[in-house]
RODO-2510 file (C-alpha; in nm, 4 decimals, decimal comma):
residues 335
     n   res          X          Y          Z
     1     m    13,5447   -17,8071     2,3228
     2     r    13,4293   -17,4745     2,4632
     3     v    13,6566   -17,2817     2,6999
     4     k    13,3969   -17,3118     2,9762
     5     d    13,3716   -17,6885     2,9302
     6     l    13,7507   -17,7218     2,9337
     7     a    13,7730   -17,5158     3,2508
     8     d    13,4991   -17,7247     3,4170
     9     r    13,6827   -18,0416     3,3191
    10     k    14,0093   -17,9146     3,4662
    11     i    13,8327   -17,8145     3,7865
    12     g    13,6779   -18,1597     3,8044
    13     l    14,0121   -18,3298     3,7537
    14     f    14,1693   -18,1066     4,0153
    15     s    13,8896   -18,1850     4,2596
    16     n    13,9259   -18,5564     4,1917
    17     a    14,3025   -18,5329     4,2460
    18     k    14,2488   -18,3496     4,5725
    19     g    13,9983   -18,6103     4,6786
    20     a    14,2352   -18,8939     4,5913
    21     a    14,5171   -18,7260     4,7816
    22     a    14,2919   -18,6799     5,0836
    23     l    14,1936   -19,0465     5,0679
    24     l    14,5579   -19,1493     5,0493
    25     l    14,6471   -18,9335     5,3491
    26     t    14,3564   -19,0792     5,5433
    27     a    14,4659   -19,4301     5,4494
    28     f    14,8230   -19,3593     5,5615
    29     a    14,6976   -19,2136     5,8902
    30     l    14,4748   -19,5155     5,9534
    31     a    14,7604   -19,7513     5,8656
    32     s    14,9901   -19,5686     6,1103
    33     q    14,7284   -19,5871     6,3836
    34     c    14,6771   -19,9600     6,3211
    35     a    15,0553   -20,0131     6,3279
    36     a    15,0792   -19,8338     6,6621
    37     q    14,7862   -20,0257     6,8104
    38     g    14,9483   -20,3573     6,7236
    39     f    15,2976   -20,2442     6,8186
    40     p    15,5053   -20,4264     6,9220
    41     s    15,4128   -20,7706     6,7938
    42     r    15,7689   -20,9058     6,7968
    43     s    16,1099   -20,8383     6,9497
    44     i    16,2638   -20,4911     6,9604
    45     r    16,6353   -20,4377     6,9031
    46     f    16,8488   -20,1750     7,0765
    47     v    17,1684   -20,1156     6,8762
    48     v    17,4424   -19,9958     7,1125
    49     p    17,7639   -19,8464     6,9634
    50     y    17,9734   -19,9615     7,2618
    51     g    18,0757   -20,2842     7,4296
    52     t    17,9183   -20,4307     7,7403
    53     a    17,9435   -20,2436     8,0713
    54     a    17,9722   -19,8997     7,9059
    55     s    17,7073   -19,6532     8,0253
    56     p    17,4934   -19,6789     7,7074
    57     d    17,4989   -20,0587     7,7356
    58     v    17,3994   -20,0516     8,1040
    59     l    17,1182   -19,8071     8,0241
    60     a    16,9974   -20,0158     7,7298
    61     r    16,9816   -20,3296     7,9427
    62     l    16,7994   -20,1591     8,2302
    63     i    16,5448   -20,0012     7,9951
    64     g    16,5223   -20,3141     7,7791
    65     k    16,4354   -20,5422     8,0710
    66     k    16,1544   -20,3181     8,1927
    67     l    16,0288   -20,2470     7,8403
    68     s    16,0077   -20,6190     7,7691
    69     e    15,8015   -20,6687     8,0831
    70     s    15,5747   -20,3770     7,9906
    71     v    15,5014   -20,4618     7,6260
    72     g    15,5281   -20,8397     7,6490
    73     q    15,7947   -20,8746     7,3798
    74     p    16,1698   -20,9461     7,4025
    75     v    16,4134   -20,6547     7,3825
    76     i    16,7494   -20,7537     7,2368
    77     v    17,0601   -20,5437     7,3106
    78     d    17,2856   -20,5598     7,0053
    79     n    17,6361   -20,4327     7,0902
    80     r    17,8219   -20,2963     6,7862
    81     p    18,1379   -20,1279     6,9211
    82     g    18,4066   -19,9751     6,7030
    83     s    18,4302   -19,7342     6,4100
    84     s    18,3331   -19,4432     6,6400
    85     g    17,9766   -19,5705     6,6364
    86     i    17,9443   -19,5194     6,2610
    87     m    17,8637   -19,8835     6,1865
    88     a    17,5977   -19,8981     6,4580
    89     a    17,4391   -19,5723     6,3406
    90     e    17,4320   -19,6909     5,9792
    91     i    17,2595   -20,0160     6,0788
    92     v    16,9733   -19,8224     6,2358
    93     a    16,9577   -19,5530     5,9670
    94     k    16,9033   -19,8230     5,7037
    95     a    16,6692   -20,0422     5,9106
    96     p    16,2949   -20,0600     5,8331
    97     a    16,1116   -19,7578     5,9739
    98     d    15,8782   -19,9617     6,1925
    99     g    16,0020   -19,8971     6,5471
   100     y    16,1582   -20,2386     6,5956
   101     t    16,5172   -20,1115     6,5677
   102     l    16,6389   -19,8258     6,7883
   103     f    16,9797   -19,6628     6,8145
   104     v    17,1112   -19,5916     7,1646
   105     s    17,2724   -19,2684     7,0536
   106     s    17,4948   -19,0052     7,2093
   107     v    17,6616   -18,6755     7,1174
   108     p    17,9574   -18,8290     6,9274
   109     h    17,7271   -19,0150     6,6882
   110     l    17,4728   -18,7387     6,6284
   111     a    17,7057   -18,4365     6,6352
   112     i    18,0817   -18,4832     6,6717
   113     n    18,1273   -18,7459     6,3975
   114     l    17,9824   -18,5014     6,1471
   115     a    18,2731   -18,2646     6,2158
   116     l    18,5422   -18,5324     6,2394
   117     y    18,4649   -18,7417     5,9321
   118     p    18,4471   -18,5927     5,5811
   119     k    18,1835   -18,8441     5,4740
   120     l    17,9368   -19,0367     5,6888
   121     p    17,7026   -19,3100     5,5640
   122     y    17,4183   -19,1444     5,7541
   123     d    17,2799   -18,7967     5,8171
   124     p    17,2172   -18,7299     6,1884
   125     l    16,9249   -18,4968     6,1152
   126     k    16,7619   -18,6640     5,8143
   127     d    16,8052   -19,0349     5,8852
   128     f    16,6739   -19,0574     6,2414
   129     a    16,3512   -18,9859     6,4264
   130     p    16,4152   -18,8812     6,7893
   131     v    16,2337   -19,0876     7,0530
   132     t    16,3688   -18,9459     7,3793
   133     l    16,6733   -18,7900     7,5391
   134     a    16,7018   -19,0510     7,8130
   135     v    16,9879   -18,9458     8,0400
   136     t    17,2926   -18,7256     8,0839
   137     t    17,6224   -18,8498     8,2263
   138     p    17,8023   -18,5556     8,3919
   139     l    18,1763   -18,5126     8,3505
   140     f    18,3792   -18,3968     8,6492
   141     l    18,7030   -18,1984     8,6314
   142     t    18,9395   -18,4190     8,8313
   143     v    19,2979   -18,3448     8,9369
   144     s    19,5751   -18,5483     9,0925
   145     a    19,6189   -18,4972     9,4678
   146     a    19,9856   -18,4272     9,3894
   147     l    19,8790   -18,0874     9,2519
   148     p    19,8317   -17,8002     9,5017
   149     v    19,4877   -17,7451     9,3528
   150     r    19,1462   -17,7465     9,5221
   151     s    18,9448   -17,5218     9,2902
   152     l    18,9276   -17,4161     8,9279
   153     k    19,0846   -17,0837     9,0246
   154     d    19,3766   -17,2752     9,1789
   155     l    19,4100   -17,4886     8,8672
   156     i    19,4256   -17,1907     8,6330
   157     a    19,6916   -17,0226     8,8454
   158     y    19,8948   -17,3443     8,8655
   159     a    19,8622   -17,4107     8,4905
   160     k    19,9809   -17,0599     8,4087
   161     a    20,2843   -17,1129     8,6315
   162     n    20,3443   -17,4601     8,4846
   163     p    20,2592   -17,4487     8,1124
   164     g    20,2129   -17,7759     7,9278
   165     l    20,0388   -17,9560     8,2141
   166     p    19,9272   -18,2938     8,0695
   167     y    19,5614   -18,3936     8,0649
   168     g    19,4069   -18,7180     7,9433
   169     s    19,0968   -18,7959     7,7408
   170     a    18,9049   -19,0970     7,6138
   171     s    19,0186   -19,0256     7,2550
   172     n    19,0772   -18,7517     7,0009
   173     g    18,7493   -18,5724     6,9391
   174     s    18,5755   -18,7136     7,2464
   175     q    18,3700   -18,4843     7,4678
   176     h    18,6402   -18,5284     7,7333
   177     h    18,8932   -18,3881     7,4846
   178     l    18,6784   -18,1096     7,3408
   179     g    18,5653   -17,9993     7,6858
   180     m    18,9237   -17,9549     7,8023
   181     e    19,0167   -17,7689     7,4849
   182     l    18,7278   -17,5303     7,5408
   183     l    18,8472   -17,4704     7,8972
   184     k    19,2001   -17,4060     7,7682
   185     v    19,0745   -17,1342     7,5365
   186     l    18,8411   -16,9718     7,7882
   187     a    19,0961   -16,9752     8,0721
   188     g    19,3943   -16,8836     7,8551
   189     i    19,6073   -17,1736     7,9786
   190     d    19,8469   -17,4126     7,8063
   191     l    19,7665   -17,7819     7,8548
   192     t    19,9043   -18,0854     7,6699
   193     h    19,6521   -18,3395     7,5437
   194     i    19,7283   -18,7120     7,5838
   195     p    19,4577   -18,9266     7,4205
   196     y    19,3867   -19,2811     7,5370
   197     k    19,1806   -19,5635     7,3941
   198     g    18,8807   -19,5209     7,6178
   199     a    18,8113   -19,3370     7,9401
   200     f    18,8936   -19,6480     8,1448
   201     q    19,2644   -19,5994     8,0590
   202     t    19,2791   -19,2449     8,1931
   203     v    19,2276   -19,3410     8,5575
   204     p    19,5468   -19,5505     8,5877
   205     a    19,7275   -19,2728     8,4011
   206     i    19,6292   -19,0017     8,6480
   207     l    19,7019   -19,2277     8,9464
   208     s    20,0489   -19,3027     8,8131
   209     g    20,1248   -18,9372     8,7403
   210     d    20,1325   -18,9687     8,3603
   211     i    19,8622   -18,7042     8,3425
   212     a    19,7643   -18,4363     8,5934
   213     l    19,3959   -18,3833     8,5235
   214     m    19,0995   -18,4862     8,3106
   215     l    18,7253   -18,4641     8,2564
   216     v    18,5721   -18,7962     8,3566
   217     a    18,2474   -18,9596     8,4686
   218     l    18,2158   -18,9855     8,8460
   219     p    18,1971   -19,3655     8,8950
   220     a    18,5426   -19,4109     8,7398
   221     v    18,7149   -19,1904     8,9974
   222     l    18,4904   -19,1892     9,3038
   223     p    18,6809   -19,4639     9,4915
   224     h    19,0050   -19,2695     9,4480
   225     v    18,8394   -18,9433     9,5496
   226     r    18,7296   -19,1120     9,8723
   227     t    19,0859   -19,2274     9,9467
   228     g    19,2242   -18,8784     9,8778
   229     k    19,4312   -18,9748     9,5714
   230     l    19,2233   -18,7541     9,3429
   231     h    19,0267   -18,4320     9,3865
   232     i    18,7148   -18,3194     9,2016
   233     i    18,7094   -17,9425     9,1561
   234     a    18,4194   -17,8764     8,9165
   235     v    18,1460   -18,0338     8,7055
   236     a    18,1014   -17,9633     8,3348
   237     e    17,7182   -17,9707     8,3380
   238     a    17,5071   -17,6556     8,3335
   239     t    17,3836   -17,7322     8,6857
   240     r    17,5378   -17,8990     8,9887
   241     s    17,5171   -18,2751     9,0133
   242     p    17,2844   -18,4266     9,2756
   243     l    17,5612   -18,6805     9,3353
   244     m    17,8031   -18,4091     9,4513
   245     p    17,5995   -18,0927     9,5068
   246     e    17,8888   -17,9263     9,6884
   247     v    18,0993   -17,9265     9,3694
   248     p    18,0509   -17,6073     9,1630
   249     t    17,9988   -17,6035     8,7891
   250     i    18,2690   -17,4717     8,5585
   251     a    18,0155   -17,2088     8,4474
   252     e    17,9685   -17,0696     8,7976
   253     s    18,3435   -17,0875     8,8609
   254     g    18,4054   -16,8044     8,6187
   255     f    18,3027   -16,9283     8,2736
   256     p    17,9314   -16,8592     8,2142
   257     g    17,7754   -17,0748     7,9452
   258     y    18,0312   -17,3526     7,9711
   259     e    17,8613   -17,6896     7,9347
   260     i    17,9868   -18,0250     7,8129
   261     s    17,7114   -18,2748     7,8734
   262     p    17,7321   -18,6329     7,7454
   263     e    17,3801   -18,7371     7,6553
   264     i    17,2342   -19,0771     7,5780
   265     g    16,9089   -19,1006     7,3855
   266     f    16,7011   -19,3296     7,1702
   267     v    16,6361   -19,2648     6,8009
   268     a    16,4502   -19,4673     6,5393
   269     p    16,4914   -19,4713     6,1608
   270     a    16,3408   -19,1667     5,9903
   271     g    15,9882   -19,2313     5,8691
   272     t    15,8862   -19,4397     6,1691
   273     p    15,5128   -19,3724     6,2269
   274     k    15,4511   -19,0913     6,4739
   275     e    15,2166   -19,3105     6,6777
   276     v    15,4896   -19,5730     6,7184
   277     i    15,7420   -19,3072     6,8228
   278     e    15,4957   -19,1720     7,0781
   279     k    15,4295   -19,5180     7,2196
   280     l    15,8012   -19,5909     7,2536
   281     n    15,8506   -19,2513     7,4161
   282     r    15,5739   -19,3104     7,6702
   283     e    15,7100   -19,6517     7,7654
   284     i    16,0761   -19,5456     7,7975
   285     v    15,9964   -19,2256     7,9888
   286     k    15,7699   -19,4227     8,2230
   287     i    16,0608   -19,6579     8,2955
   288     l    16,3043   -19,3713     8,3560
   289     n    16,0593   -19,2269     8,6094
   290     m    16,0389   -19,5501     8,8087
   291     p    16,2002   -19,4827     9,1498
   292     e    16,4089   -19,8023     9,1454
   293     i    16,5434   -19,7274     8,7960
   294     a    16,6171   -19,3647     8,8829
   295     r    16,8038   -19,4744     9,1968
   296     q    17,0158   -19,7235     9,0025
   297     l    17,1059   -19,4685     8,7374
   298     i    17,1910   -19,1912     8,9835
   299     a    17,4103   -19,4332     9,1805
   300     m    17,6067   -19,4901     8,8572
   301     g    17,6538   -19,1185     8,7979
   302     i    17,3770   -19,1001     8,5384
   303     n    17,0983   -18,8394     8,5517
   304     p    16,7571   -18,9559     8,4221
   305     v    16,5883   -18,7076     8,1863
   306     g    16,3154   -18,8610     7,9703
   307     s    16,2264   -18,5878     7,7196
   308     t    15,9566   -18,5744     7,4527
   309     p    16,0615   -18,6518     7,0930
   310     e    16,0232   -18,2828     7,0109
   311     q    16,2465   -18,1726     7,2991
   312     y    16,5162   -18,4164     7,1928
   313     a    16,4925   -18,2990     6,8321
   314     e    16,5482   -17,9397     6,9433
   315     t    16,8893   -18,0295     7,0897
   316     l    17,0306   -18,1989     6,7810
   317     r    17,1098   -17,9081     6,5487
   318     p    17,2543   -17,6848     6,8250
   319     n    17,4798   -17,9748     6,9305
   320     i    17,6013   -18,0185     6,5725
   321     e    17,6862   -17,6481     6,5485
   322     k    17,8472   -17,6381     6,8937
   323     y    18,0745   -17,9372     6,8437
   324     a    18,1718   -17,8375     6,4919
   325     k    18,3171   -17,5207     6,6461
   326     l    18,4901   -17,7167     6,9230
   327     v    18,6452   -17,9628     6,6784
   328     k    18,7803   -17,6688     6,4811
   329     i    18,9153   -17,5010     6,7951
   330     s    19,0822   -17,8209     6,9145
   331     g    19,2222   -17,9234     6,5779
   332     a    19,1007   -18,2764     6,6568
   333     k    19,1745   -18,5389     6,3940
   334     v    19,0620   -18,9012     6,3824
   335     d    19,3398   -19,1577     6,4058
***
């Protein structure tokens, strides 16, 4: 065979291969579009890594009810508490990538666990497709009324005069814990960490005097703030909370850049068709923007967000890097 003929044959094969690849890509695109057009045709499952009544569960049920009404299919809330959310995350990571199984995720599952556990059965970046960052749940720096403290400046002065002041957290490695450890380092104060099994146990502890302060979600302490048993002196978000706009942020109280923001989002298994992700995003964001839903969430101390998939994706790697540093600073270990 002549060189020219061989070259022409190779070019022809290459062209045919390119054509076949283009056809395959077109077929995949059409299949994805068809899947999105017919989606959903059956029930959707929200896997929640907490028990009932926890903020992610409440959010999942509020969103699930409205989503079911909107798309005409049942939405099942599947509570899988325990194992620091690892079991729940693994269920979704290994589920079919069709949009029918979503993980109601938060910072511990997509960032902190990676620093706490030497081996996870899922990769937060590779195994999930972000749908939306749904809400944030601000943490408030709360002190016992027994302390002569009404501001962060007061607290720092008191802590320096009384080293070892005990603070409580939801658990080792929780955002409540890591946020306080970051404050310790930035303020140069000595605090003693007392971990509990869940944030709900910290409120009785601070009321009884077992601990002096803590970072906590507002609904848990608001009744006691109103009776004067507890005082809120700062919020750990980057901006002030609309629930208590008079309370300054920790950042504006002398520590620029400080932010510990519990986030709750929805992610699907990696490989879920883009059109399905976009449809889920549109529906969930639409629900979050409903005035009655927004009012209910804000009343519970939850701030509606409703991001695009791309915006949510942009937060994941920075969170992993941030909390890896905080886990190292704190020396947090899993029990």
